[in-house]
C-alpha positions as CSV (number, residue, x, y, z in Angstrom):
1,M,0.0,0.0,0.0
2,N,1.0,3.6,-0.6
3,N,-0.5,6.3,1.5
4,F,0.4,8.9,-1.2
5,V,-2.4,7.4,-3.3
6,I,-5.1,9.3,-1.6
7,L,-3.5,12.7,-1.8
8,P,-4.7,13.6,-5.4
9,I,-8.2,13.4,-4.0
10,I,-7.6,14.8,-0.5
11,I,-5.7,18.0,-1.7
12,P,-8.5,19.6,-3.8
13,V,-11.2,18.5,-1.3
14,I,-9.5,20.1,1.7
15,I,-8.4,23.3,-0.1
16,G,-11.9,23.6,-1.6
17,M,-13.5,23.4,1.8
18,V,-11.1,25.9,3.3
19,M,-11.9,28.4,0.4
20,I,-15.6,28.2,1.3
21,I,-14.8,29.9,4.6
22,F,-12.9,32.7,2.9
23,R,-15.6,33.5,0.3
24,K,-14.7,37.1,-0.2
25,Q,-10.9,36.6,-0.2
26,I,-10.7,36.3,-4.0
27,K,-6.9,36.6,-4.3
28,L,-6.4,33.9,-1.6
29,Q,-8.8,31.6,-3.4
30,R,-6.9,32.1,-6.6
31,Y,-3.6,31.3,-5.1
32,L,-4.9,28.3,-3.2
33,S,-6.6,26.8,-6.3
34,L,-3.3,27.1,-8.2
35,V,-1.4,25.5,-5.3
36,A,-3.9,22.7,-5.2
37,M,-3.5,21.8,-8.9
38,A,0.3,22.1,-8.7
39,A,0.4,19.9,-5.7
40,V,-1.8,17.3,-7.4
41,G,0.5,17.3,-10.4
42,I,3.6,16.9,-8.3
43,V,2.2,14.0,-6.2
44,T,0.9,12.2,-9.3
45,I,4.3,12.5,-11.0
46,Y,5.8,10.9,-7.9
47,L,3.2,8.1,-8.1
48,M,4.1,7.6,-11.8
49,L,7.7,7.0,-10.9
50,Q,6.6,4.6,-8.2
51,I,4.4,2.7,-10.6
52,K,7.2,2.5,-13.1
53,S,9.6,1.0,-10.6
54,E,7.3,-0.9,-8.2
55,G,4.1,-1.6,-10.1
56,I,0.5,-0.4,-9.6
57,Q,-0.1,1.6,-6.4
58,T,-3.1,0.7,-4.1
59,L,-4.5,1.9,-0.9
60,H,-7.2,0.0,1.1
61,L,-9.1,2.6,3.1
62,G,-9.7,1.7,6.7
63,G,-7.4,-1.3,6.4
64,W,-10.2,-3.3,4.8
65,V,-8.5,-5.3,2.0
66,A,-10.2,-5.7,-1.4
67,P,-12.8,-6.8,-2.3
68,F,-14.4,-6.1,1.1
69,G,-13.4,-2.5,1.5
70,V,-12.9,0.6,-0.5
71,T,-9.7,0.5,-2.6
72,M,-8.1,3.3,-4.4
73,V,-5.9,2.2,-7.3
74,V,-3.5,4.2,-9.3
75,D,-2.1,2.4,-12.3
76,M,-0.2,4.1,-15.1
77,L,-3.4,4.9,-17.1
78,A,-4.9,6.7,-14.1
79,A,-1.6,8.5,-13.3
80,L,-1.3,9.8,-16.8
81,L,-4.8,11.1,-16.9
82,I,-4.6,12.7,-13.4
83,T,-1.3,14.5,-14.4
84,T,-2.9,15.8,-17.6
85,T,-6.0,16.9,-15.6
86,S,-3.9,18.9,-13.2
87,I,-2.1,20.7,-16.0
88,V,-5.3,21.5,-17.9
89,A,-7.0,22.6,-14.7
90,F,-4.1,24.9,-13.8
91,C,-4.2,26.6,-17.2
92,C,-8.0,27.0,-17.1
93,L,-7.7,28.6,-13.6
94,L,-5.1,31.1,-14.9
95,Y,-7.5,32.0,-17.7
96,A,-10.4,32.3,-15.3
97,F,-8.6,34.9,-13.3
98,R,-9.1,37.5,-16.1
99,T,-12.4,36.4,-17.5
100,I,-14.7,34.7,-15.1
101,G,-15.8,37.9,-13.4
102,K,-16.0,39.0,-9.7
103,E,-19.6,37.9,-9.2
104,R,-18.9,34.3,-10.1
105,E,-15.7,34.4,-8.1
106,Q,-17.6,35.5,-5.0
107,F,-20.2,32.8,-5.5
108,Y,-17.8,29.9,-4.9
109,F,-16.4,29.4,-8.4
110,Y,-13.0,28.2,-7.1
111,P,-14.3,25.7,-4.5
112,L,-16.8,24.3,-7.1
113,F,-14.0,24.1,-9.6
114,L,-11.8,22.0,-7.2
115,F,-14.8,19.8,-6.2
116,L,-15.3,19.1,-9.9
117,I,-11.6,18.2,-10.3
118,T,-12.0,16.0,-7.2
119,G,-14.8,14.0,-8.9
120,V,-12.8,13.6,-12.1
121,I,-9.7,12.4,-10.2
122,G,-11.7,10.1,-8.0
123,S,-13.3,8.5,-11.1
124,F,-9.8,7.8,-12.4
125,M,-8.6,6.3,-9.1
126,T,-11.5,4.3,-7.6
127,G,-11.2,0.5,-7.6
128,D,-14.9,-0.3,-7.6
129,V,-18.0,0.4,-9.6
130,F,-20.1,1.9,-6.9
131,N,-17.5,4.5,-5.9
132,L,-17.1,5.3,-9.6
133,F,-20.8,6.2,-9.4
134,V,-20.1,8.4,-6.3
135,C,-17.2,10.2,-8.0
136,F,-19.3,10.7,-11.1
137,E,-22.0,12.4,-8.9
138,V,-19.5,14.6,-7.1
139,M,-18.2,15.8,-10.5
140,L,-21.7,16.3,-11.9
141,V,-23.1,18.2,-8.9
142,A,-20.3,20.7,-9.1
143,S,-20.8,20.9,-12.9
144,Y,-24.5,21.6,-12.4
145,V,-23.7,24.7,-10.4
146,L,-20.8,25.8,-12.7
147,I,-22.9,25.5,-15.9
148,S,-25.6,27.8,-14.4
149,L,-23.3,30.1,-12.4
150,G,-24.1,33.6,-13.5
151,G,-27.8,32.9,-14.3
152,T,-27.8,34.0,-18.0
153,K,-30.8,32.9,-20.0
154,I,-28.9,30.6,-22.3
155,Q,-27.1,29.0,-19.2
156,L,-30.4,28.3,-17.5
157,R,-31.9,26.8,-20.6
158,E,-29.0,24.6,-21.4
159,S,-28.5,23.6,-17.8
160,I,-32.0,22.1,-17.7
161,K,-31.2,19.7,-20.6
162,Y,-27.7,18.9,-19.1
163,I,-29.1,18.1,-15.7
164,L,-32.0,16.0,-16.9
165,I,-29.9,13.8,-19.2
166,N,-27.3,13.2,-16.4
167,I,-30.1,12.4,-13.9
168,L,-31.4,9.8,-16.4
169,S,-27.9,8.4,-17.0
170,S,-27.3,8.2,-13.2
171,F,-30.5,6.3,-12.7
172,L,-29.5,3.8,-15.4
173,F,-26.1,3.6,-13.8
174,L,-27.6,2.5,-10.5
175,V,-29.8,0.0,-12.3
176,A,-26.8,-1.5,-14.1
177,I,-24.9,-1.6,-10.8
178,A,-27.8,-3.4,-9.1
179,F,-28.0,-6.1,-11.9
180,L,-24.2,-6.5,-11.8
181,Y,-24.1,-7.0,-8.1
182,A,-27.0,-9.4,-8.1
183,M,-25.2,-11.6,-10.7
184,T,-21.7,-11.5,-9.3
185,G,-22.0,-10.5,-5.6
186,T,-19.2,-8.0,-5.9
187,L,-18.5,-4.5,-7.3
188,N,-14.7,-4.3,-7.0
189,F,-13.2,-4.1,-10.5
190,A,-10.6,-6.7,-9.9
191,H,-13.0,-9.1,-8.2
192,L,-15.6,-8.5,-11.0
193,S,-13.0,-9.4,-13.6
194,L,-12.5,-12.8,-11.8
195,R,-16.3,-13.4,-11.3
196,V,-17.3,-12.6,-14.9
197,A,-14.5,-14.8,-16.2
198,E,-15.8,-17.7,-13.9
199,V,-19.5,-17.4,-14.8
200,G,-18.9,-16.5,-18.4
201,Q,-20.1,-13.5,-20.3
202,G,-23.3,-15.0,-21.6
203,G,-26.4,-13.3,-23.0
204,L,-27.6,-11.7,-19.7
205,M,-24.1,-10.6,-18.7
206,T,-23.5,-9.0,-22.1
207,T,-26.9,-7.2,-21.8
208,V,-25.7,-5.7,-18.5
209,A,-22.5,-4.8,-20.3
210,I,-24.5,-3.0,-23.0
211,L,-26.4,-1.2,-20.3
212,F,-23.2,0.1,-18.8
213,L,-22.1,1.1,-22.3
214,I,-25.3,3.2,-22.8
215,V,-24.7,4.9,-19.4
216,F,-21.1,5.8,-20.1
217,S,-22.0,6.8,-23.7
218,L,-24.5,9.3,-22.3
219,K,-21.8,10.8,-20.1
220,A,-19.1,10.7,-22.7
221,G,-21.2,12.3,-25.5
222,L,-20.9,9.1,-27.6
223,F,-23.7,8.9,-30.2
224,L,-26.4,10.3,-27.7
225,F,-24.8,13.7,-27.7
226,F,-27.7,16.0,-28.4
227,W,-27.3,17.7,-25.1
228,L,-23.6,18.4,-25.5
229,P,-23.3,21.3,-28.0
230,G,-25.6,23.6,-26.1
231,A,-24.3,22.7,-22.6
232,Y,-20.7,23.2,-23.5
233,S,-21.2,26.5,-25.3
234,A,-23.4,28.1,-22.7
235,P,-21.1,28.8,-19.7
236,P,-18.1,31.2,-19.7
237,T,-14.9,30.1,-21.6
238,A,-12.9,28.8,-18.6
239,I,-15.8,26.5,-17.6
240,S,-16.5,25.4,-21.2
241,A,-12.8,24.6,-21.6
242,I,-12.6,22.4,-18.5
243,F,-15.9,20.7,-19.5
244,A,-14.6,19.9,-23.0
245,A,-11.2,18.8,-21.8
246,L,-12.3,16.6,-18.9
247,L,-16.0,15.6,-18.5
248,T,-16.4,13.5,-21.6
249,K,-13.0,11.9,-20.9
250,V,-14.3,10.5,-17.6
251,G,-17.0,8.7,-19.6
252,I,-14.4,7.4,-22.0
253,Y,-12.2,6.3,-19.1
254,A,-15.1,4.3,-17.6
255,I,-15.7,2.6,-21.0
256,V,-12.0,1.7,-21.3
257,R,-11.8,0.4,-17.7
258,M,-15.0,-1.7,-17.9
259,F,-14.4,-3.1,-21.3
260,T,-10.8,-4.1,-20.9
261,L,-11.0,-5.4,-17.3
262,V,-14.5,-6.7,-16.8
263,F,-16.5,-7.1,-20.1
264,Y,-13.8,-8.2,-22.5
265,H,-14.9,-11.8,-23.2
266,E,-17.3,-11.1,-26.1
267,P,-15.5,-8.4,-28.1
268,E,-17.4,-9.5,-31.3
269,V,-20.5,-8.1,-29.6
270,T,-19.5,-5.4,-27.1
271,H,-16.5,-3.9,-28.9
272,L,-18.2,-4.1,-32.3
273,F,-21.1,-2.1,-30.8
274,I,-18.5,0.4,-29.4
275,G,-17.1,0.7,-32.9
276,I,-20.5,1.3,-34.5
277,L,-21.3,4.0,-32.0
278,A,-17.9,5.5,-32.5
279,A,-18.4,5.6,-36.3
280,I,-21.9,7.2,-36.0
281,T,-20.5,9.7,-33.5
282,M,-17.6,10.7,-35.7
283,I,-19.8,11.2,-38.8
284,L,-22.6,13.2,-37.0
285,G,-20.0,15.3,-35.1
286,A,-18.0,16.1,-38.2
287,V,-21.2,17.1,-40.1
288,G,-22.1,19.4,-37.3
289,A,-18.6,21.0,-37.2
290,V,-18.6,21.6,-40.9
291,A,-22.2,22.9,-41.1
292,F,-22.1,25.7,-38.5
293,W,-20.6,29.2,-38.7
294,D,-20.7,29.8,-35.0
295,I,-17.3,29.3,-33.3
296,K,-18.8,27.8,-30.1
297,R,-20.8,25.2,-32.1
298,I,-17.9,24.3,-34.3
299,L,-15.7,23.7,-31.3
300,T,-18.3,21.7,-29.4
301,Y,-19.0,19.4,-32.3
302,N,-15.2,18.8,-32.6
303,V,-15.4,17.5,-29.0
304,I,-17.9,14.9,-30.2
305,V,-15.7,13.8,-33.1
306,G,-12.8,13.4,-30.6
307,V,-14.9,11.1,-28.4
308,G,-15.7,8.9,-31.4
309,F,-12.1,8.7,-32.6
310,I,-10.7,7.7,-29.2
311,L,-13.3,4.9,-28.8
312,A,-12.5,3.7,-32.3
313,G,-9.1,2.7,-30.9
314,V,-10.8,1.0,-27.9
315,A,-13.2,-0.9,-30.3
316,S,-10.2,-2.4,-32.2
317,F,-9.1,-4.0,-28.9
318,T,-5.6,-4.4,-30.2
319,T,-2.4,-3.3,-28.5
320,V,-1.6,-0.7,-31.2
321,G,-5.2,0.5,-31.2
322,M,-5.2,0.9,-27.4
323,T,-1.9,2.7,-27.5
324,G,-3.2,5.1,-30.1
325,A,-6.4,5.6,-28.0
326,L,-4.3,6.5,-24.9
327,Y,-2.0,8.9,-26.8
328,Y,-5.0,10.6,-28.4
329,L,-6.9,10.7,-25.1
330,I,-4.0,12.7,-23.5
331,H,-3.6,14.9,-26.6
332,D,-7.4,15.5,-26.7
333,M,-7.6,16.7,-23.1
334,I,-4.9,19.3,-23.8
335,V,-5.9,20.4,-27.2
336,K,-9.6,20.7,-26.5
337,A,-8.8,23.0,-23.5
338,L,-6.5,24.9,-25.8
339,I,-8.9,25.4,-28.7
340,F,-11.8,26.4,-26.4
341,L,-9.6,29.0,-24.7
342,L,-8.5,30.3,-28.1
343,G,-12.0,30.4,-29.4
344,G,-13.3,32.0,-26.2
345,T,-10.6,34.7,-26.5
346,V,-11.7,35.6,-30.0
347,I,-15.3,36.0,-28.7
348,Y,-14.1,37.9,-25.7
349,L,-12.2,40.4,-27.9
350,T,-14.9,40.9,-30.5
351,G,-18.1,40.3,-28.7
352,T,-19.4,37.8,-31.4
353,S,-19.0,34.1,-32.2
354,N,-20.4,34.5,-35.8
355,L,-17.5,33.9,-38.3
356,R,-19.3,36.0,-40.9
357,D,-18.7,39.1,-38.6
358,L,-15.0,38.4,-38.1
359,S,-11.8,38.9,-40.2
360,G,-8.2,39.8,-39.9
361,L,-7.6,39.4,-36.2
362,I,-4.1,38.1,-36.8
363,R,-3.0,41.6,-37.7
364,L,-3.9,42.9,-34.3
365,H,-3.1,39.7,-32.4
366,P,-0.4,37.7,-34.2
367,Q,0.5,35.5,-31.3
368,L,-3.1,34.5,-30.7
369,G,-3.5,33.8,-34.4
370,W,-0.5,31.6,-34.8
371,M,-1.3,29.7,-31.7
372,F,-4.7,29.0,-33.0
373,F,-3.1,27.8,-36.2
374,I,-0.9,25.4,-34.3
375,A,-3.9,24.2,-32.3
376,A,-5.9,23.6,-35.5
377,L,-3.1,21.5,-37.0
378,S,-2.7,19.5,-33.7
379,L,-6.5,18.9,-33.5
380,S,-6.5,17.6,-37.0
381,G,-3.6,15.2,-36.4
382,I,-1.0,16.9,-38.6
383,P,2.6,15.8,-37.8
384,P,4.7,16.5,-35.8
385,L,2.1,17.8,-33.3
386,S,0.6,15.7,-30.5
387,G,-2.5,14.4,-32.4
388,F,-0.6,12.7,-35.2
389,L,0.8,9.6,-33.5
390,G,-2.5,8.8,-31.7
391,K,-4.4,9.0,-35.0
392,L,-1.8,6.9,-36.8
393,F,-1.9,4.1,-34.2
394,I,-5.8,4.2,-33.9
395,S,-6.0,3.8,-37.7
396,E,-3.5,1.0,-37.7
397,G,-5.4,-0.7,-34.8
398,T,-8.7,-0.6,-36.6
399,F,-7.2,-2.0,-39.8
400,E,-5.4,-4.7,-37.8
401,A,-8.7,-5.7,-36.1
402,G,-10.4,-5.9,-39.6
403,Y,-12.5,-2.8,-39.0
404,F,-11.4,-1.2,-42.2
405,W,-14.7,0.7,-42.4
406,L,-14.1,2.3,-39.0
407,G,-10.5,3.3,-39.8
408,A,-11.7,4.8,-43.1
409,I,-14.4,6.8,-41.3
410,G,-11.9,8.1,-38.8
411,L,-9.5,9.3,-41.5
412,F,-12.4,10.9,-43.5
413,T,-13.8,12.7,-40.5
414,S,-10.2,13.9,-39.7
415,L,-10.3,15.8,-43.0
416,M,-13.7,17.3,-42.0
417,V,-12.3,18.4,-38.7
418,L,-9.3,20.1,-40.5
419,Y,-11.8,21.9,-42.8
420,S,-14.0,23.0,-39.9
421,I,-11.2,24.3,-37.7
422,M,-9.3,26.0,-40.6
423,K,-12.6,27.7,-41.5
424,V,-12.4,29.4,-38.1
425,F,-8.8,30.4,-38.7
426,M,-9.4,31.7,-42.3
427,N,-12.5,33.7,-41.4
428,A,-11.5,35.0,-37.9
429,F,-7.8,35.6,-38.4
430,W,-7.0,35.9,-42.1
431,G,-8.0,38.6,-44.5
432,Y,-8.6,42.3,-43.9
433,T,-9.2,43.6,-40.4
434,V,-12.9,44.6,-39.9
435,I,-12.5,45.7,-36.3
436,K,-10.2,48.4,-34.9
437,E,-8.1,47.8,-31.8
438,E,-10.0,50.5,-29.9
439,E,-13.3,48.8,-30.8
440,E,-12.3,45.6,-29.1
441,Q,-14.4,44.7,-26.0
442,G,-11.5,43.1,-24.1
443,T,-7.8,42.6,-23.9
444,T,-5.4,39.6,-24.2
445,A,-3.5,40.7,-21.0
446,G,-3.1,37.7,-18.8
447,L,-4.8,35.3,-21.3
448,L,-1.8,34.4,-23.5
449,L,0.1,32.7,-20.7
450,P,-2.3,29.7,-20.1
451,I,-2.8,29.5,-23.9
452,G,0.9,29.5,-24.5
453,I,1.5,26.8,-21.9
454,L,-1.0,24.5,-23.6
455,T,0.3,25.3,-27.1
456,A,3.9,24.5,-26.0
457,L,2.6,21.3,-24.5
458,T,0.9,20.1,-27.7
459,I,4.1,20.8,-29.6
460,A,6.3,19.1,-27.0
461,L,4.1,16.0,-26.9
462,G,4.4,15.7,-30.6
463,I,8.1,16.3,-31.0
464,G,9.2,14.6,-27.7
465,I,6.7,11.7,-27.6
466,Q,9.5,9.4,-26.6
467,A,9.4,11.1,-23.1
468,I,6.1,9.4,-22.3
469,H,6.4,6.4,-24.5
470,A,7.5,4.0,-21.8
471,Y,4.7,5.2,-19.5
472,V,2.0,4.7,-22.2
473,D,3.3,1.2,-22.9
474,L,3.0,0.3,-19.2
475,A,-0.6,1.6,-19.2
476,V,-1.5,-0.3,-22.3
477,E,0.1,-3.5,-20.9
478,V,-2.3,-3.4,-17.9
479,L,-5.3,-2.8,-20.2
480,M,-4.4,-5.7,-22.4
481,N,-3.5,-8.0,-19.6
482,P,-6.1,-7.8,-16.7
483,S,-4.2,-10.2,-14.5
484,I,-1.7,-7.4,-13.7
485,Y,-4.4,-5.2,-12.3
486,I,-6.0,-8.2,-10.4
487,E,-2.7,-9.2,-8.9
488,A,-2.0,-5.7,-7.7
489,V,-5.4,-5.2,-6.1
490,L,-6.2,-8.7,-4.8
491,G,-2.8,-10.2,-4.5
492,L,-3.8,-13.0,-6.9
493,N,-2.3,-14.2,-10.1
494,P,-5.2,-15.7,-12.1
495,K,-4.5,-18.1,-14.9
496,P,-4.6,-16.3,-18.3
């Protein structure tokens, strides 16, 4: 056991609770929130080094060993995602300092932000299905307040849809958990893997697996994404960016964990179904991204395409496909936050999100323009930026699995993504300037730093991919060989 395992959850919870007491001390809340994210990142990097040298790190809360107690588990997959989460959250906080507004800051924006991050990190770390549900709800309750914080008309309208769809998915989640417990007598991930392998993944078990897939698809924006474009475009930019970067990724993580550790015995049914949903999601998301001339809508539909593309790699259920899915998942968390911050800055400066009313911003803001260009290329998977290797491996994985149709759809929709995002660049930044500097409604002061950090990161991940290659390989090894996870949690070494 490693007592450091609990720190990535404890740190934001405690600091968030302390900040509630100092509601009007805005500067203190800002500093504390940054300290919390930096501390989480440092602790998780330490855990990554521990995992690399000693294996998966676990903590049995209260001394109750698995599967009887609550177990927190940090394997390399969780550690990579938590580290990325801390970086993205740090940058979104920096951006929020200048843009979120004093009214929202005084109404607990920073504590809510940290509670949302707590739910996200807890989802990555929990070792059982029920506490996955609990962490989902912590994340969602904080997001319910954040999406409506400020009380604008569009926020309230979209928050109703967002809350209703998540209440429905949470109800279905509980139903799925009840069925799974009734059939196996356990909810611990590692123990579930053993029980499902023992009883076999027959028709009823596969039906339960499909129910879990529907639940996580609703939360990830896979196929049933009608709620997502409005919900992610309604709140302020800093909130939209953190939603786009993290919330759908928790649903993706849940699918990856459940369908590589528990429900992996009938891939010709479950994983084919994931592939079909991924294909439909990529097509519909790409069509939406191309069709609209509103910056917010284009960016939110690109979130949907990214979800489908990541799960195309998961559907292949090959080592190379899973490697690509993990590379692209890390990339997508960074680049979605980046592109939302860039798009939000354009709207913040001009007061409009309609591309037909924009032109020539690169003459006034060359740094902003070229960083948007880099983000657009990275989002589209152009080498040598961070999105390229993930797309390459996912495409190779789908072809290796015989899903040629899925790989072809992924490559075609990538071209549509490139077109949609370059449409924003060509209309907003290129051409003659239609707005004078003195007519701008805001300033880039303080905004370029977080954007610059994320831009540098997407370049660094592309050029220096070897730096995390060994860590990604360790994460994929656990995903493709469940016995490693089971042995770490239960101390058992099941027969392959």
